[in-house]
C-alpha positions in Angstrom: 19.3 11.7 -30.8 20.7 14.7 -29.0 17.8 16.8 -30.2 15.3 14.3 -28.8 17.2 14.3 -25.5 17.1 18.1 -25.2 13.4 18.1 -26.1 12.7 15.5 -23.4 14.6 17.6 -20.8 12.5 20.7 -21.7 9.3 18.8 -21.3 10.2 17.3 -17.9 8.2 18.8 -15.1 9.2 18.9 -11.4 5.8 17.9 -9.9 7.0 18.1 -6.3 8.5 21.5 -7.0 5.4 22.7 -8.8 3.3 21.6 -5.7 5.7 23.2 -3.2 6.0 26.5 -5.1 2.4 26.6 -6.4 -0.3 28.8 -5.1 -3.8 27.4 -4.2 -5.1 27.6 -7.7 -2.0 25.8 -9.2 -2.2 23.1 -6.5 -5.9 22.6 -7.2 -5.1 22.2 -10.9 -2.4 19.6 -10.1 -4.8 17.7 -7.8 -7.5 17.7 -10.4 -5.1 16.4 -13.0 -4.0 13.5 -10.9 -7.4 12.8 -9.1 -10.2 13.8 -11.5 -12.8 12.1 -9.3 -11.6 14.2 -6.3 -10.0 13.6 -3.0 -12.0 13.0 0.2 -10.8 13.3 3.8 -10.4 10.0 5.6 -11.1 10.4 9.3 -9.8 6.9 9.8 -6.4 7.7 8.2 -6.3 11.4 9.0 -5.5 12.6 5.5 -7.0 13.1 2.0 -7.2 10.1 -0.3 -8.8 9.3 -3.6 -12.5 8.5 -3.4 -13.7 5.0 -4.0 -15.9 5.7 -7.1 -17.4 2.2 -7.1 -18.7 2.5 -3.5 -20.0 6.0 -4.2 -21.9 4.9 -7.3 -23.4 2.0 -5.3 -24.6 4.4 -2.6 -26.1 6.8 -5.1 -27.9 4.0 -6.9 -29.3 2.7 -3.5 -30.5 6.2 -2.6 -32.1 6.7 -6.0 -33.9 3.3 -5.6 -35.2 4.2 -2.2 -36.8 7.5 -3.5 -37.8 9.9 -0.8 -36.1 9.2 2.5 -37.1 10.7 5.8 -40.3 12.6 6.4 -43.2 12.1 4.0 -42.3 15.1 1.8 -38.7 13.8 1.3 -36.9 16.4 3.3 
């Protein structure tokens, strides 16, 4: 039991400390691990938050169904 306890303590990671002490690349790795779909900036709330994948998929499907949007050549 004591061996298991020691192993668990070695595997514990201080996420907050890793974020605070991490450089840009390390923070990006942490963010990607926790939010694989990415974070978007919410102008309404004033900070980054997880993207709503369901709504994004609906928008992309709608745009795909519409085809070319805008001037006749699709630009």
